[in-house]
C-alpha atoms as one frame of an Amber mdcrd trajectory, in Angstrom:
protein
   8.562   8.014 -18.962   8.680   9.837 -15.628   5.357  11.144 -14.903   6.169
  12.376 -11.474   6.568  16.190 -10.734   9.175  15.733  -7.825  11.060  13.066
  -5.930  12.089  12.439  -2.361  13.915  10.171  -0.067  13.621   9.618   3.747
  15.296   7.490   6.309  13.269   4.507   6.823  13.489   1.460   9.262  17.024
   0.398  10.127  18.389   3.464   8.305  17.273   1.996   4.801  15.941   4.537
   2.427  12.364   5.248   1.619  12.049   6.523  -1.978   9.076   8.294  -3.240
   7.628  10.340  -6.187   5.364  13.290  -5.806   2.446  13.926  -8.231   1.102
  17.548  -7.839  -2.235  19.018  -8.774  -2.764  22.543 -10.119  -5.242  23.050
  -7.157  -3.908  25.072  -4.201  -3.816  23.608  -0.704  -4.733  20.092  -1.871
  -5.123  16.899   0.235  -2.133  14.692   0.228  -2.554  10.910  -0.272   0.337
   8.311   0.267   0.110   5.513  -2.112   1.615   2.087  -0.712   2.327  -0.765
  -3.264   1.968  -4.210  -1.974   4.088  -7.460  -1.458   6.589  -7.545  -4.439
   5.097  -4.180  -5.600   6.956  -1.002  -5.993   6.147   2.651  -6.946   7.034
   2.255 -10.577   5.335  -0.983 -11.114   2.435  -1.079 -13.717  -0.384   1.195
 -12.805   1.054   3.040  -9.953   2.600   5.977 -11.991  -0.694   6.246 -13.960
  -2.884   5.970 -10.888  -0.746   8.669  -9.057  -1.052  11.004 -11.906  -4.634
  10.296 -12.337  -5.288  11.254  -8.739  -3.324  14.380  -9.138  -5.386  15.319
 -12.196  -8.369  15.113  -9.944  -6.828  17.650  -7.418  -4.978  15.385  -5.035
  -1.339  15.471  -4.121   0.184  12.069  -4.156   3.342  10.488  -2.572   3.820
   7.134  -4.166   6.366   5.335  -2.048   8.857   2.359  -2.066   8.916   1.223
   1.478  12.420   0.799   2.798  12.528  -3.077   2.660  10.504  -3.700  -0.540
  13.543  -5.004  -2.105  14.055  -2.221  -4.686  17.228  -0.199  -4.455  18.669
   2.767  -6.333  17.509   1.176  -9.703  13.625   1.720  -9.675  12.907  -1.531
 -11.709  15.037  -4.048 -10.137  14.995  -6.123  -7.048  18.561  -5.625  -6.274
  18.217  -5.503  -2.440  16.849  -8.927  -1.656  18.698  -8.734   1.733  16.323
  -5.938   2.613  13.374  -7.924   1.325  14.266 -10.902   3.531  14.426  -8.576
   6.520  11.139  -6.896   6.094   8.439  -6.927   8.773   5.115  -5.337   9.380
   6.657  -3.113  12.110   9.242  -1.687   9.594   6.363  -0.974   7.187   4.471
   1.003   9.669   7.556   2.833  10.832   8.221   3.840   7.224   4.586   5.152
   6.630   4.880   7.120   9.922   7.959   8.646   8.573   6.275   9.643   5.422
   3.299  11.222   7.482   5.861  12.987   9.551   7.403  14.593   6.548   4.181
  15.379   4.956   3.219  17.160   8.029   6.329  19.235   8.058   6.192  20.113
   4.329   9.361  18.119   3.612   8.212  15.888   0.722   8.253  18.638  -2.014
   9.296  22.328  -2.347   7.193  22.495  -5.537   3.730  22.745  -3.872   2.174
  22.946  -0.448  -0.131  20.041   0.168  -2.404  20.645   3.286  -0.788  18.789
   6.218  -4.278  18.426   7.867  -5.697  16.580   4.952  -3.778  13.310   4.759
  -4.958   9.988   3.469  -3.598   6.578   2.654  -4.218   4.315  -0.383  -2.885
   0.716  -0.274  -2.895  -2.101  -2.808  -2.825  -5.636  -1.651  -0.361  -5.872
   1.323  -0.267  -2.180   1.082  -3.906  -2.050   1.846  -3.306  -4.012   5.012
  -0.492  -1.553   5.964  -2.769   1.384   5.163  -5.372   0.093   7.750  -3.034
  -0.650  10.338  -1.322   2.907   9.979  -4.511   4.622   9.835  -5.864   2.767
  12.941  -2.859   3.828  14.872  -2.185   7.407  13.562  -5.004  10.095  14.174
  -3.386  12.231  11.421  -4.744   9.888   8.791  -8.228  11.236   7.771  -9.257
   8.782   5.055  -8.346   5.374   3.568  -8.718   3.437   0.302  -7.745  -0.167
   0.107  -7.431  -1.729  -3.379  -7.477  -5.575  -3.471  -6.456  -5.232   0.296
  -5.420  -8.201   2.339  -7.492  -9.149   5.531  -4.594 -10.929   7.230  -0.887
  -9.891   8.098   0.423 -13.453   7.088  -1.337 -15.435   4.275   1.161 -18.327
   4.295  -0.115 -21.288   6.489   1.776 -21.643   9.786   2.665 -25.209   9.424
   4.225 -24.459   5.926   6.103 -21.411   7.196   7.540 -23.327  10.216   8.746
 -26.256   7.954  10.615 -24.121   5.594  11.976 -21.897   8.405  13.230 -25.236
  10.108  14.740 -26.516   6.921  16.154 -23.283   5.386  15.811 -20.339   7.803
  13.460 -18.636   5.450  10.402 -19.029   3.336  11.099 -18.879  -0.493   8.665
 -17.280  -2.820   9.122 -16.824  -6.580   8.685 -13.467  -8.309   6.750 -14.790
 -11.462   7.787 -11.641 -13.341  11.503 -11.728 -12.796  11.862 -15.417 -11.959
  13.846 -14.395  -8.790  13.557 -16.493  -5.676  12.863 -13.996  -2.830  13.195
 -14.856   0.885  10.762 -13.898   3.624  12.840 -13.982   6.711  12.352 -15.586
  10.072  11.749 -12.115  11.786   8.589 -11.549   9.695   6.839 -14.675  10.942
   8.109 -14.407  14.548   6.885 -10.955  14.883   3.473 -11.806  13.493   3.037
 -14.855  15.509   4.231 -13.097  18.729   1.994 -10.041  18.310  -1.208 -11.277
  16.440  -3.130  -8.264  17.510  -0.705  -5.636  16.978  -0.535  -6.591  13.175
  -4.110  -7.876  13.049  -5.719  -6.209   9.940  -9.096  -7.387  10.959  -8.716
  -5.868  14.449  -7.722  -2.485  12.848 -10.830  -2.822  10.557 -12.895  -3.259
  13.584 -11.673   0.059  15.205 -11.020   2.124  12.316 -13.392   5.289  12.536
 -12.219   7.418   9.515 -13.982   7.142   6.106 -12.625   3.914   4.293 -13.372
   2.622   0.790 -12.888  -1.001  -0.069 -12.416  -1.643  -3.647 -11.959  -5.325
  -4.773 -12.260  -7.330  -8.009 -14.771 -10.039  -8.079 -12.139 -12.271  -9.951
  -9.119 -11.438  -7.878  -6.849 -14.512  -8.169  -4.468 -13.519  -5.450  -6.519
 -11.992  -2.469  -9.985 -13.504  -2.984 -13.002 -11.583  -2.719 -14.005 -13.168
   0.506 -11.039 -11.279   2.207 -12.820  -8.025   1.202 -16.065  -9.176   2.787
 -14.200 -10.211   5.894 -13.010  -6.565   6.102 -16.367  -5.275   5.370 -17.966
  -7.611   8.055 -15.295  -6.307  10.504 -16.185  -2.723   9.770 -19.832  -3.632
  10.767 -22.703  -1.391   9.791 -20.790   1.893  10.319 -21.376   4.736   7.984
 -17.708   5.386   7.468 -17.091   2.072   5.507 -18.184   1.534   1.886 -17.371
  -1.192  -0.572 -17.031  -1.322  -4.413 -16.917  -4.712  -6.110 -15.878  -4.714
  -9.691 -17.045  -7.543 -11.828 -14.363  -9.055 -14.213 -11.413  -7.388 -12.245
  -8.551  -9.350 -11.004  -5.874  -8.435  -8.514  -4.280  -5.728 -10.546  -7.546
  -4.598 -12.208  -6.198  -5.641 -15.681  -2.999  -4.071 -15.475   0.554  -5.539
 -15.946   4.164  -4.447 -16.108   5.184  -2.674 -18.183   2.066  -0.743 -18.225
  -0.084  -0.876 -21.417  -2.717   1.667 -20.315  -5.763   1.398 -17.947  -8.655
  -1.095 -18.224 -12.228   0.022 -17.480 -12.081  -1.687 -14.196  -8.862   0.135
 -13.172 -10.401   3.488 -14.277 -13.488   2.847 -12.248 -11.353   1.814  -9.217
  -9.154   4.903  -9.358 -12.175   7.359 -10.035 -13.904   5.866  -6.914 -10.777
   6.460  -4.814 -10.496   9.951  -6.059 -14.079  10.860  -5.315 -13.769   9.191
  -1.996 -10.683  11.281  -1.032 -12.090  14.526  -2.320 -15.306  13.921  -0.376
 -13.617  12.956   2.887 -10.348  15.014   3.221
């Protein structure tokens, strides 16, 4: 069932399409939050439609997006563009987020409502959390950030492993546990990160970020361990703009799977905290 109120597409990195869904509150002049799924994530996966609708019910306009090189094409449920996935990089992700912010500021994401272009926030899950931090650190239009199970490092594959696979195959292969597809991470991804460690340094962004930021992490996260959340918190220092919520018993997706079977208590707590954070800070 389509919970979205509107849909949009934008030109993303290398001319590939960014596809997005709009979830609109009844409130006038609401803040607008762009929701960024993580690695192998997409806007129609699991909890993202529910999360977006829940934020809208709280009074926040939401643009939930598929980044241009996430691997999802015209079919919203299928990784049919593995060629795009293989060519993904952090710079392409950041370009896409900037395109969404540009469109939001110009009122181009929807004609069905008028979100306030001066009240822009980012929410990212997993890799999307890292992208949200990097984008917010670089773009002064972003006024608030929430990271859900966010990564602390741009590349979490050991360099020796990546170099060995690149030498042998020209890519690094990862399996999608849900679809059983073999998905390739291309050489460009690694070479960009290795050549520009500070440009895509999530910890560096955490150190310099000045806008309000809420870190939400499950204590039992099996994919991005809790210690990465503490790395981010430590990088944020003792600044008043950084808060952290740890959820006991929560894993990487806060109890949700695909297809979505409804929210867990942990997911409800995470999204309620995100909504309260944005309403307080935007």
